[in-house]
Structures are given as structure tokens and as C-alpha cells.
C-alpha positions as CSV (number, residue, x, y, z in Angstrom):
1,M,0.0,0.0,0.3
2,N,1.4,3.2,-1.3
3,S,-0.4,6.2,0.4
4,R,-3.0,6.8,3.0
5,S,-5.3,9.5,2.7
6,P,-7.3,11.8,5.1
7,S,-10.4,12.6,2.8
8,T,-13.8,11.6,3.8
9,S,-15.2,7.9,2.5
10,A,-18.2,9.3,1.1
11,S,-17.2,12.0,-1.1
12,P,-17.3,10.9,-4.5
13,V,-13.7,10.1,-6.2
14,A,-12.1,12.6,-8.4
15,D,-12.4,10.6,-11.4
16,A,-15.7,9.0,-11.6
17,V,-15.8,6.4,-14.3
18,S,-17.4,7.2,-17.6
19,G,-19.3,4.8,-20.1
20,A,-20.5,1.2,-18.8
21,L,-20.2,0.4,-15.4
22,P,-19.1,-2.9,-14.3
23,L,-18.9,-3.8,-10.6
24,C,-19.1,-6.7,-8.1
25,L,-19.4,-7.5,-4.9
26,I,-16.3,-9.7,-3.0
27,G,-16.7,-11.7,-0.6
28,E,-17.1,-15.6,0.6
29,G,-20.7,-17.4,1.1
30,I,-22.5,-14.4,-0.7
31,A,-24.3,-16.1,-3.0
32,S,-27.7,-15.2,-2.2
33,S,-26.5,-11.2,-1.3
34,P,-29.2,-8.9,-2.0
35,S,-26.7,-6.1,-3.1
36,R,-26.8,-6.5,-6.9
37,V,-30.2,-6.2,-7.0
38,M,-30.0,-3.2,-4.9
39,Q,-27.1,-1.7,-7.4
40,E,-28.5,-2.4,-10.5
41,A,-31.6,-1.0,-9.8
42,A,-29.9,2.4,-8.9
43,L,-28.2,2.5,-12.0
44,R,-31.5,2.1,-14.0
45,A,-32.6,4.7,-11.9
46,V,-30.0,7.3,-13.0
47,G,-29.7,6.2,-16.6
48,R,-26.6,4.7,-16.4
49,E,-25.2,1.7,-18.3
50,G,-23.7,-1.0,-16.0
51,S,-23.8,-4.3,-14.1
52,Y,-22.9,-5.5,-10.8
53,D,-21.3,-9.7,-10.6
54,I,-21.3,-12.0,-7.1
55,V,-18.1,-13.0,-7.3
56,N,-18.4,-15.6,-4.9
57,V,-14.9,-16.9,-4.0
58,G,-12.7,-18.5,-1.0
59,P,-9.0,-17.5,-0.3
60,A,-7.6,-19.5,-2.8
61,Q,-9.2,-17.6,-5.7
62,L,-8.5,-13.9,-4.5
63,P,-5.4,-13.2,-5.9
64,G,-7.0,-13.9,-9.5
65,V,-10.2,-11.6,-8.7
66,L,-7.4,-8.9,-7.5
67,A,-5.5,-9.6,-11.1
68,D,-8.8,-9.3,-12.8
69,L,-9.9,-5.9,-10.8
70,R,-6.7,-4.4,-11.5
71,A,-6.9,-5.8,-15.1
72,G,-10.3,-3.6,-15.6
73,R,-12.7,-5.9,-15.5
74,W,-14.4,-4.4,-12.7
75,R,-14.2,-0.7,-12.5
76,G,-15.5,-0.6,-8.7
77,A,-16.3,-3.3,-5.9
78,N,-17.7,-3.9,-2.9
79,V,-16.0,-6.0,0.0
80,T,-17.5,-8.0,2.5
81,T,-17.0,-10.8,5.1
82,P,-14.4,-12.0,5.2
83,Y,-12.2,-10.2,3.3
84,K,-12.9,-6.0,4.4
85,F,-8.9,-6.1,6.4
86,A,-7.5,-8.8,3.9
87,L,-8.2,-6.2,1.0
88,A,-7.1,-2.6,2.4
89,S,-3.7,-4.3,2.9
90,V,-3.4,-4.6,-0.8
91,C,-4.6,-1.2,-2.1
92,D,-2.4,1.2,-3.2
93,E,-4.4,3.8,-1.2
94,L,-6.5,4.2,1.5
95,E,-8.8,7.1,2.4
96,G,-10.8,8.3,4.7
97,D,-12.6,5.6,7.1
98,A,-10.4,3.1,5.5
99,V,-7.1,4.4,7.3
100,L,-9.2,4.8,10.8
101,A,-10.8,1.4,10.6
102,G,-8.1,-0.5,8.8
103,A,-11.0,-2.1,6.6
104,V,-12.2,-1.2,3.2
105,N,-16.2,-1.9,1.9
106,T,-15.6,0.2,-1.3
107,I,-13.0,-0.4,-3.9
108,T,-12.5,2.1,-6.7
109,V,-9.8,1.2,-9.5
110,T,-8.1,3.9,-11.8
111,G,-7.5,3.8,-15.3
112,D,-3.8,2.9,-14.2
113,G,-4.9,-0.3,-12.3
114,D,-4.4,1.5,-8.9
115,L,-6.8,0.3,-6.1
116,I,-8.3,3.0,-3.8
117,G,-10.2,1.7,-0.7
118,A,-13.0,3.4,1.2
119,N,-15.1,2.4,4.1
120,T,-18.5,3.6,3.7
121,D,-19.9,1.4,6.9
122,A,-18.9,3.3,9.5
123,V,-21.2,6.4,7.8
124,G,-24.2,3.8,6.8
125,F,-24.2,2.6,10.2
126,E,-24.5,6.1,11.6
127,M,-27.2,7.2,9.3
128,A,-29.0,3.8,9.4
129,L,-29.4,4.9,13.3
130,K,-30.1,8.2,13.0
131,G,-32.9,7.9,10.3
132,R,-34.7,5.8,13.0
133,A,-34.0,8.2,16.0
134,L,-31.9,5.4,17.4
135,W,-28.6,7.1,17.6
136,P,-27.0,6.9,21.3
137,E,-26.6,10.4,23.3
138,P,-23.3,11.0,24.0
139,E,-21.8,9.7,27.2
140,S,-23.6,6.6,26.4
141,R,-22.1,3.0,26.8
142,A,-21.8,0.3,24.0
143,L,-21.6,-2.9,23.5
144,V,-20.2,-4.5,20.6
145,F,-20.1,-8.6,19.6
146,G,-17.9,-8.8,17.1
147,A,-14.2,-8.6,15.7
148,G,-14.5,-8.0,11.9
149,G,-14.7,-5.5,9.5
150,A,-18.1,-4.3,10.6
151,A,-17.7,-4.6,14.1
152,A,-14.5,-2.3,12.9
153,A,-16.8,0.2,11.3
154,V,-19.5,-0.1,14.3
155,V,-17.3,1.0,16.7
156,L,-15.6,3.2,14.5
157,A,-19.1,5.2,14.4
158,L,-19.8,5.1,18.1
159,T,-16.4,7.0,18.7
160,R,-17.9,9.7,17.2
161,V,-21.0,10.0,19.4
162,P,-19.0,9.8,21.2
163,V,-19.8,7.0,23.9
164,V,-17.8,7.2,27.2
165,R,-16.8,3.9,26.5
166,T,-17.2,0.5,23.9
167,T,-16.9,-2.7,24.9
168,I,-15.8,-5.4,22.1
169,V,-16.8,-9.0,22.7
170,A,-15.6,-11.7,20.1
171,R,-15.4,-15.6,21.0
172,R,-11.7,-15.1,20.5
173,I,-10.4,-12.6,22.9
174,N,-6.8,-12.0,21.3
175,T,-9.1,-11.1,17.8
176,A,-10.9,-8.3,20.0
177,R,-7.7,-7.3,21.2
178,S,-6.0,-6.9,17.8
179,L,-9.5,-4.8,16.4
180,I,-8.5,-2.4,19.0
181,D,-4.9,-2.3,18.1
182,R,-5.9,-1.7,14.2
183,L,-8.3,1.0,15.7
184,T,-5.4,2.8,17.3
185,A,-2.9,2.0,14.8
186,G,-5.4,4.5,12.6
187,G,-5.4,7.2,14.6
188,V,-9.4,5.9,16.7
189,E,-9.4,7.7,19.8
190,G,-11.8,6.6,22.5
191,D,-12.4,4.4,25.6
192,V,-12.6,0.8,23.9
193,A,-12.0,-2.2,25.8
194,V,-12.5,-6.1,25.7
195,G,-15.3,-8.3,27.2
196,L,-15.7,-11.8,27.6
197,W,-17.9,-14.1,25.6
198,D,-20.2,-14.8,28.6
199,E,-23.3,-13.7,29.6
200,D,-22.3,-14.1,33.4
201,Y,-19.0,-11.9,32.9
202,L,-20.7,-9.3,30.9
203,G,-23.6,-9.1,33.5
204,R,-23.1,-5.7,34.5
205,L,-21.7,-4.3,31.4
206,L,-25.4,-5.3,29.8
207,E,-27.1,-3.6,32.5
208,A,-25.5,-0.8,32.5
209,A,-25.3,-0.7,28.0
210,D,-27.1,2.2,26.5
211,I,-26.5,0.7,23.2
212,V,-25.9,-3.3,22.1
213,V,-25.2,-4.1,18.5
214,N,-24.4,-7.5,16.9
215,A,-21.9,-7.1,14.2
216,T,-21.1,-10.9,14.1
217,A,-23.3,-13.4,11.8
218,A,-24.7,-15.0,15.1
219,G,-28.0,-15.8,15.7
220,A,-29.7,-14.6,18.7
221,A,-29.5,-18.3,20.6
222,D,-25.7,-17.9,20.2
223,L,-25.0,-14.7,21.7
224,P,-24.3,-14.3,25.4
225,L,-27.0,-12.1,25.7
226,T,-30.6,-12.1,27.0
227,P,-32.6,-8.6,25.7
228,A,-35.4,-9.0,28.7
229,R,-32.1,-8.2,30.9
230,L,-31.2,-5.3,29.1
231,R,-32.1,-1.8,30.8
232,P,-35.4,-0.6,29.1
233,S,-33.9,2.4,27.6
234,C,-31.6,0.4,25.8
235,T,-31.3,-0.1,21.8
236,V,-30.4,-3.0,20.1
237,A,-29.2,-3.0,16.4
238,D,-27.8,-6.0,14.5
239,V,-26.2,-5.7,11.3
240,R,-27.8,-8.9,10.0
241,Y,-30.6,-8.4,7.7
242,R,-31.8,-12.0,7.2
243,P,-33.4,-14.4,7.7
244,R,-36.5,-11.6,8.6
245,P,-37.5,-10.8,11.0
246,V,-34.0,-11.1,12.7
247,D,-34.2,-12.9,15.7
248,L,-32.2,-10.6,18.1
249,V,-34.2,-7.7,16.8
250,A,-37.6,-9.7,17.5
251,A,-36.6,-10.2,21.0
252,A,-35.7,-7.0,22.0
253,L,-38.7,-5.8,20.4
254,E,-40.7,-8.2,22.6
255,A,-38.9,-6.8,25.3
256,G,-40.3,-3.5,24.9
257,L,-36.7,-2.3,23.5
258,R,-36.1,-0.3,20.4
259,A,-34.0,-2.0,18.1
260,C,-33.0,-2.1,14.3
261,D,-31.8,-4.9,11.7
262,G,-29.1,-4.0,9.1
263,V,-31.2,-3.5,5.9
264,D,-30.8,0.1,6.2
265,M,-27.2,0.4,7.1
266,L,-27.0,-2.2,4.0
267,L,-29.0,0.1,1.8
268,N,-26.6,3.2,3.1
269,Q,-23.3,1.9,2.7
270,G,-24.1,0.7,-1.0
271,M,-25.2,4.1,-2.0
272,L,-22.7,5.8,-0.8
273,S,-20.1,3.5,-2.6
274,F,-22.5,4.1,-5.7
275,R,-22.0,7.7,-5.2
276,R,-17.7,7.4,-5.2
277,W,-17.7,5.3,-8.4
278,T,-20.3,7.2,-10.5
279,G,-20.2,10.8,-9.0
280,L,-23.7,10.7,-9.1
281,E,-26.4,11.5,-6.3
282,P,-27.8,8.1,-4.9
283,P,-31.3,7.3,-5.6
284,F,-32.2,5.7,-2.5
285,D,-35.0,5.4,-2.9
286,A,-35.4,3.1,-6.0
287,A,-32.6,1.3,-4.4
288,R,-34.6,0.6,-0.8
289,A,-37.6,-0.8,-3.3
290,A,-35.6,-3.1,-5.0
291,L,-33.7,-3.9,-2.2
292,E,-37.0,-4.4,0.1
293,E,-38.2,-7.0,-2.8
294,A,-35.4,-8.9,-2.5
295,L,-35.2,-9.4,1.1
296,G,-39.2,-10.1,1.2
297,P,-41.5,-9.7,4.2
């Protein structure tokens, strides 16, 4: 990686691609992703010719995908699990939140084949919660499950509240510590601690939490968390959007808590990526309609 820039992740790249715009999503286990439907609907809504491929590959195939990306097969890419950290390390330049989080979810390919990495997840998460009046108040206490790329963006977003403390809880404690080290190296400031994946250990932290975020693929039954034991004012957010209704969100709502799933975050981060690739104002309404239809009731 050659350089890092402090410019914002949500801003369009200066050299937006003209003509047909081939795009893709790179990840593993993503064959059923609704991102293609959402992004292609957005392209149609603005009258832009283009396509959006789902590139579902294992680690062994990743170098070939990167070679195709640099060769211009795609001019932009979204990145999802489990490659957000790995692809950040091979970008020629990181901008904005990608520098801070050490993770990318958006790549733009220049005419010379350079990869410009950005991260729209943190802003997408913030937009999602603010849109539903769920954004925490300053000096809140947060607990985040997970230590991958999504968790990095969530923690970064929460430092901007700013929350008084964020506790990261991962199945492997060293993974949580590595995430804190990564954020610190990126220049993220704030009180971020590690918690054990054990509900008894987390008891007092859960009782004091103002917001709890599941940034893992784990369902409600596999999390060390009982929504009914959270304080009545606590907000529960889950980055998952399938299956619907998301079980943790349903349990939180049943317990009388405020809660949301990851649909709005998915929409927002995707449209912020769209803005970077096209330089155009994203057609949020058209993209949302397509996304909701793809996800079903």
C-alpha cells in the first residue's frame, strides 16, 4: 500500500468512471446477497449503463480476482466478509474511514489499475440509526459483539457520538484485542475495552449498556445476551438483515426495547459506494424498493 489520505469516505472520487460501469461484490458465502439487485436498480434509476457481479470466492481464488480487478474487468467493487481487512492491505491508497478502521468495503479502480480503498460502513451505520432516531446520546455506554470488518466500522462510528466507553466482545479475545490495536494504529481515539464471550461475565456491562450491537453472523441463541435483561432505555442493533425478522431484533422488540436490523445500513453503505463510483447523487428510494423486494417480508 503506497499512501493514505484523510479525505472522507463518502465523497465521490475525483475521476468518476464514464461509460459502461462494471461493478462487483467480493466475498465468501455471498451467493444470495441482495446487493446486485440494489445496485443494478440504482444504475437503472440514474440511466447509467452497468452491471454488478457477485464474486463468491474462497481465499485461494482471491489473488486471481484482484488481478482481474486491476486489469479493469470491474471498475468498482464492494467488499464483504471475510475480506475487508485483507483487501485493505493490498489497496494502493486508503481514504477516510478506511485509514481509521483498517478495513475497506469499497474499492475504486483507476485508469492505471490502482486500487483506491474506502469504507462507507461507519457512515452507513450512523445514517441508519439516526434515520430511526436510535443514535445514542453522548456519554452512552456501548457493547459491540464481533471483531471483524463490520465491528470495526461500528466501533468507529460510536467513537463519534462520542460514547464514554465501547466494549468489544468476540469469541476469541485475541481477535478483539487485535481490532483495538488496529483502530488505535489508525488514529481512532476513545475508551475501547475487551469483554469475554460469557453472559455471566458481561452481566454488569449489559445492565449498564445504552446500546448493544451485534456485528457478527451469530443468531440470538448463540449470543451471550438476553434482551429482556437489558435496561428499558437500551437500543439493540443488528447488522444482519436475514432471515427476516432478524431474531435478535424481534426478541428486543418483544422485551420493549428499541431495535433495528441491518437493512438500512446495507442500503446506506451501498449508496455511498455508488456515489463514489459514479459521482452521482444516489437514488435511495429506487434502491430501497429493489432491496425490500429482494429481501421479502
